[in-house]
C-alpha positions as CSV (number, residue, x, y, z in Angstrom):
1,M,-14.0,-20.2,-14.2
2,P,-13.2,-17.5,-16.9
3,Q,-9.8,-17.8,-18.5
4,L,-7.3,-15.0,-18.0
5,S,-5.6,-13.3,-20.8
6,Q,-1.8,-13.6,-21.3
7,P,0.1,-11.4,-18.8
8,P,2.6,-8.9,-20.1
9,P,6.2,-9.9,-20.7
10,G,8.3,-9.7,-17.5
11,N,5.2,-9.9,-15.3
12,R,6.0,-10.0,-11.6
13,I,2.4,-10.8,-10.5
14,R,2.1,-14.5,-9.6
15,V,-1.3,-15.9,-10.6
16,K,-2.9,-19.1,-9.4
17,Q,-6.2,-20.1,-10.9
18,T,-8.4,-23.0,-9.9
19,D,-12.0,-23.9,-10.7
20,Q,-13.2,-21.9,-7.8
21,Q,-11.0,-18.8,-7.5
22,V,-8.1,-16.7,-8.9
23,R,-5.3,-15.6,-6.7
24,F,-3.0,-12.7,-7.6
25,T,0.2,-12.4,-5.4
26,F,2.5,-9.4,-5.7
27,S,6.2,-9.6,-5.2
28,D,7.5,-8.1,-2.0
29,D,10.2,-5.5,-2.8
30,I,11.4,-4.3,0.5
31,T,14.2,-2.0,-0.7
32,F,12.3,1.2,0.1
33,N,11.3,-0.1,3.5
34,V,14.8,-1.1,4.5
35,V,16.2,2.2,3.4
36,M,13.5,4.1,5.3
37,S,14.1,1.9,8.4
38,L,17.8,2.6,8.2
39,F,17.2,6.3,7.7
40,L,14.7,6.6,10.6
41,G,16.9,4.4,12.9
42,S,20.0,6.5,12.3
43,R,18.0,9.7,12.9
44,S,16.7,8.1,16.1
45,V,20.2,7.5,17.4
46,L,21.3,11.0,16.6
47,V,18.3,12.6,18.4
48,I,18.6,10.3,21.5
49,Q,22.3,11.2,21.6
50,Q,21.3,14.9,21.7
51,G,19.1,14.1,24.7
52,M,22.0,12.3,26.4
53,S,24.3,15.2,25.8
54,A,21.8,17.6,27.3
55,M,21.9,15.5,30.5
56,E,25.4,16.9,31.2
57,T,24.0,20.3,31.8
58,E,20.2,19.7,32.4
59,S,18.1,17.7,34.8
60,I,16.7,14.5,33.3
61,W,13.1,15.8,33.8
62,T,13.6,18.9,31.5
63,G,12.4,19.2,28.0
64,A,16.0,19.4,26.7
65,V,16.4,15.7,27.7
66,L,12.9,14.3,27.5
67,L,11.8,15.7,24.1
68,P,14.7,14.3,22.2
69,W,14.3,11.0,23.8
70,A,10.5,10.9,23.0
71,F,11.1,12.0,19.4
72,G,14.0,9.5,19.1
73,L,11.8,6.7,20.3
74,A,9.0,7.7,17.9
75,L,11.5,7.6,15.0
76,L,12.7,4.2,16.2
77,A,9.0,2.9,16.3
78,G,8.6,4.2,12.8
79,A,11.7,2.3,11.7
80,G,10.3,-0.9,13.1
81,L,6.9,-0.3,11.5
82,F,8.6,0.0,8.0
83,L,10.4,-3.3,8.6
84,V,7.3,-5.3,9.5
85,S,4.7,-3.7,7.3
86,R,4.2,-1.7,4.1
87,P,2.2,1.5,4.6
88,A,1.1,3.3,1.5
89,Y,-0.6,6.6,0.9
90,Y,-2.3,8.1,-2.1
91,S,-4.3,11.1,-3.1
92,D,-7.8,10.4,-4.5
93,P,-8.2,12.0,-7.0
94,P,-4.5,12.7,-7.7
95,G,-3.3,16.3,-7.5
96,G,-3.7,19.2,-5.1
97,G,-7.4,18.8,-4.4
98,G,-7.5,15.1,-3.6
99,K,-8.1,13.5,-0.3
100,V,-5.0,11.9,1.2
101,C,-5.7,8.3,2.1
102,L,-3.5,6.0,4.2
103,Q,-3.7,2.2,4.0
104,W,-1.5,-0.9,4.2
105,T,-0.2,-2.2,0.8
106,V,-2.2,-5.0,-0.7
107,A,0.0,-8.2,-0.9
108,E,-2.5,-10.6,-2.4
109,I,-6.0,-10.5,-4.0
110,V,-8.3,-13.5,-4.2
111,I,-11.5,-13.3,-6.2
112,D,-14.2,-15.9,-6.4
113,R,-18.0,-16.1,-6.8
114,Q,-18.6,-15.0,-3.2
115,G,-16.3,-12.0,-2.9
116,L,-13.0,-10.4,-3.0
117,Q,-10.3,-10.9,-0.3
118,L,-7.4,-8.6,0.1
119,R,-4.3,-9.6,2.2
120,L,-2.8,-6.4,3.6
121,R,0.8,-6.0,4.7
122,A,0.0,-4.6,8.1
123,P,2.2,-5.2,11.2
124,R,0.2,-8.3,11.6
125,P,-0.9,-9.4,8.1
126,R,-4.7,-9.4,7.9
127,W,-7.4,-10.2,5.4
128,V,-10.2,-7.9,4.3
129,N,-13.2,-9.7,2.9
130,L,-15.4,-7.8,0.5
131,P,-18.7,-9.3,-0.7
132,L,-19.1,-8.8,-4.5
133,S,-22.2,-6.7,-3.9
134,H,-20.1,-4.2,-2.0
135,V,-17.5,-3.8,-4.8
136,L,-18.5,-0.9,-7.1
137,R,-15.7,-1.0,-9.7
138,I,-12.0,-1.5,-10.2
139,E,-10.3,1.2,-12.1
140,L,-6.9,2.6,-13.0
141,V,-5.9,6.1,-11.9
142,D,-3.4,7.5,-14.3
143,E,-3.3,11.3,-14.0
144,H,-0.8,14.1,-14.4
145,Y,-1.1,17.0,-12.0
146,V,0.7,20.2,-11.1
147,V,1.3,21.4,-7.6
148,L,3.2,24.7,-7.1
149,L,4.4,24.6,-10.7
150,K,5.9,21.1,-10.2
151,R,4.5,18.5,-12.5
152,G,3.7,15.1,-11.0
153,H,2.3,11.8,-12.1
154,E,0.4,9.1,-10.2
155,R,-0.6,5.7,-11.5
156,F,-2.2,2.9,-9.5
157,G,-5.2,0.7,-9.5
158,I,-8.1,1.3,-7.0
159,I,-10.9,-0.9,-5.8
160,R,-13.9,1.2,-5.1
161,T,-16.3,-0.2,-2.6
162,R,-19.4,1.1,-0.8
163,H,-17.4,1.9,2.4
164,Q,-13.8,2.2,1.6
165,N,-11.4,2.3,-1.4
166,Y,-8.2,0.2,-1.7
167,M,-5.1,1.1,-3.7
168,I,-3.6,-1.9,-5.6
169,G,-0.7,-2.3,-7.9
170,A,1.5,0.5,-6.5
171,G,5.1,-0.3,-7.5
172,L,4.1,-2.4,-10.6
173,K,5.1,-1.4,-14.1
174,P,2.4,0.3,-16.2
175,A,1.8,-2.8,-18.3
176,E,1.4,-4.9,-15.2
177,Q,-1.1,-2.4,-13.7
178,D,-3.1,-2.3,-16.9
179,W,-3.3,-6.1,-17.1
180,L,-4.2,-6.5,-13.4
181,V,-7.0,-3.9,-13.4
182,T,-8.4,-5.3,-16.7
183,E,-8.4,-8.9,-15.5
184,L,-9.9,-8.0,-12.1
185,S,-12.6,-5.9,-13.6
186,T,-13.5,-8.6,-16.1
187,L,-13.7,-11.3,-13.4
188,L,-15.7,-8.9,-11.1
189,H,-18.3,-8.2,-13.8
190,Q,-18.6,-11.9,-14.7
191,F,-19.0,-13.0,-11.1
192,Q,-21.5,-10.2,-10.3
193,R,-23.6,-11.3,-13.3
194,G,-23.3,-15.0,-12.3
195,D,-21.5,-16.1,-15.5
196,R,-19.9,-19.6,-15.5
């Protein structure tokens, strides 16, 4: 098994290496998800209360009552989704002309001689198994862009495969992203060539 280089100082990526595989596990910072859940939950309560208030003057089967209830329940479902999973979206390539992609955040990556496995933070955590022959490359997207005179910046790793791309390393520091993409790319090339 190839030896990994030294991770950057303050690295939050947990690495477990055996003779057969390398496992990268990412810390689970749920601050954003809790804040979004609280925000959506509070908005849900306000909207449902509007529907309840409308019942004083309207029939229960009118839009003034049913629409706020339906919208409030949708917001409540969104709040629950943010509590149990980690959705992520990105633009590929970054900027105004890119395609917007939605996926579950990658919580763990396991690479060995047979393939690459990704554990996604979906409502029910699931694994995606990618044969090495399907993985095209692993690269870092680090681009500045301008949309309506507002300058932005996107930085994340991306695993490009024959069928679908997977964003990795969102929320990591730039040095951690650089290290992760470099190490994964090196391991991928060595395993695809059959190096020992």
